[in-house]
N, C-alpha and C positions, 0 to 999 in steps of 0.2 A: 923555353920548352915547359919548364916547371910551371910557369904562369898559365900556359895553355891548359895543362892537365888539371890545375886547380879550378880554373874556370869551368872546365868540363865537368868536374865533380859537382860544383855548385849547380851548374845547369842540370845534371842528372838528378840532384836532390830536389831542385825546384820542380822538375818534370814529375818526380815521384810524389811530391806533395800535391801537385795538381791532380794527378791520376788518383790519388787517395781521396781528395776531396770530392772528386767526380763520382767515385764509387760510393762514398758515403752519401752523397746527395742522391744517387740512384737508389740506394737502399732505402733512404728516407721516403723517397717518392713512391717506391714499391710498397713500403709499409703503410704510408698514407692512403694509397689506393685500396689496399687491403682493409684498412680500418674503415674507409668510406663505404666499402662493399659490406662490411660487417654491420656498420651503423645503419645502412639503408635496409638491410635484412631485418635488423632488430626493429626498426621503425615500422616495416611492413607487418611484422608479427604483432606489434603493439597496436597498430590500427585494426588489425583483424580482431584481436581481443576486445578492443573497444566496440567494434561492430557487433560481436557476439553479445557483449554485455548490454548493448542497446537493444538488441533483439529480445534478450531475456527480460530486460526492464519493461519493454512494451507488452510482452506476454503477461508479466506479473501485474502490470497496470490494468490490462484488459480483464484479467481474472478478478482483480479487486473491484473494478467497476461493475462487473457482472454480478458478483456476490452482493454488493451494497445496493445497487439500484434494482435488481430483480426482486428481491425480498420486499424492499420499501414500496416499490410501484405496485406490486401485487396487493399489498395491504391497502394502499391508497385507492386503488381501482375498486376494491370491494367495499370499502367503508365510506368513500366520498364520491358524490356524483359531479364534482366540480372540474374533473379532468386534470387533477394535480398529478405531477410526476416529478421524479428526481432526476436531475442531469448533473453528470460528474465529468470534469475535465482536468487534465493535469497541465500545470504551468511551471516553468523553470524559473525559479527565483534564487538568487545567491548561489548559483551553480547546483541547486538541488530541485528535485521535482516535488511540487506541492499539489495536493488534491483540492480542487475548487468545486464545492457542491452548491447547487442552486435548486430551489423549488420553483418550478414553472407550472403555468396553467395553459392546457391546450397546446397550441402551436406557437405560443409566445416565446420570444427569445429573452425576455427580461425576467430576471429572478424576482420572487416576491418573498416578503417576510412571512415565515410560517405562523408567527404569533397573530398576524393580522388576517390569516386565512383560516376560516371555519373555527376561530377561537383556539384556545390552548389544546384542544383535542388533537389537532393536527400534530402538535409538538410531541405529545405523548406517544402517538403512533410511530412517528419517525424515530423517536428515541429508542423505542422498543425494537423496531426492525433493524436499526443500526447495530444495536447490541447483538442481535441474532446473527447479522451478516459478519460482524468481526469475530464472533464465536466460530462461525462456520469456517473462517479462514484459518484458524488455528485448532480445530477440533481434534486433530491427530495428537495434540499434546495436552489436551484438557479433557476433563470429565464432562459427559453430556448432561449437564445440569446448569440451568440459568435461573438466578434469583431476581425477581422483579418486585419492586416496592411501589404499590399503587400505580400500576402501568396505565390505567385509563382514568386517572383522577379527574380530568377535565373533559372526558368524552361523554356526550349525552347518552341516555339510557338505550335509545334505539341503536345507536352505533356500538354500544357495549355488547350487544347481542352478536353483531357481526364480528366485533373484535375478538370475542371469546371463541368464535368459530375459526378466525384467523389463527389464533394461538394454537388451537388443536390441530389445525392443518399443518402448521409449521412443525409442531411437535412430532406428528406422524411422518411427515416427509423427511425430516432430519434426525429422527431418533433422539429428540432433545426433550429432556424432562424440565418442566417449569415449576419452580416454587414461588408462589405468588402471595404477597401480603396485600390484602385489599379489604375494604369495607363495602364494596359494590356487590349487592345481592346477585346480580346477573352473573358475575364472574364466580362468585361462591357456588351458585346452583350448577354452573357448567363444569365445575372441577370434578375430576375423577375421585378425588378424595379431599375432604375439607375439614379443618379443625378450627374451633374457636378458642382463643386464648384470652383468659381473663387474669388480670393481676391484682391481688389483694395483699396488702401489708408486705409488699416486696416479693411475694411468691406468685409465680405464674402457674395457672391451672389450665391444662389443655384437655379439651373435650372434642371428640369426634362428632360431627354433625351430618355426615352423610356416608 
């Protein structure tokens, strides 16, 4: 009789252990299911955030492209009759977006070297307009003043006249003041205010000339 009772106790203990393990596994399953639901929800939120960032990135890129290409293409159209224009695309390299800028002519899809196109004058104009475009993107945090050193050094005299008008147009449209260092008479004569600086024995003498 005692042997039967002892075996019954062992059996009850074993049953309790099995029931305990079953309950533990059931809790673990419930916790795992809950964790999976939370992870899935977190993944959905993460994907939504990525989608929003991608949309913002596209808007920023479009805004950047507009600022850079519109100013440059306006100047190119006014100063050159060759149908030059700037084309900008974004490429993903090393998990980062990089801007690819090409100078094209007419409807051609092939980029050309600006140095080989209409001489160095084209490079001068693009350099100036790119600086203006970059300023316009951060104008809220900078003063409306841009200093240009010999901005049309390689531009022929006929195009200098148009270039000076382009500078004035940009200045009026954007409220941007240009301080220009130049030896070009066309630019000097078109300035609202011009000064001649002569340096003698290490001392600079400044004289108003218009």
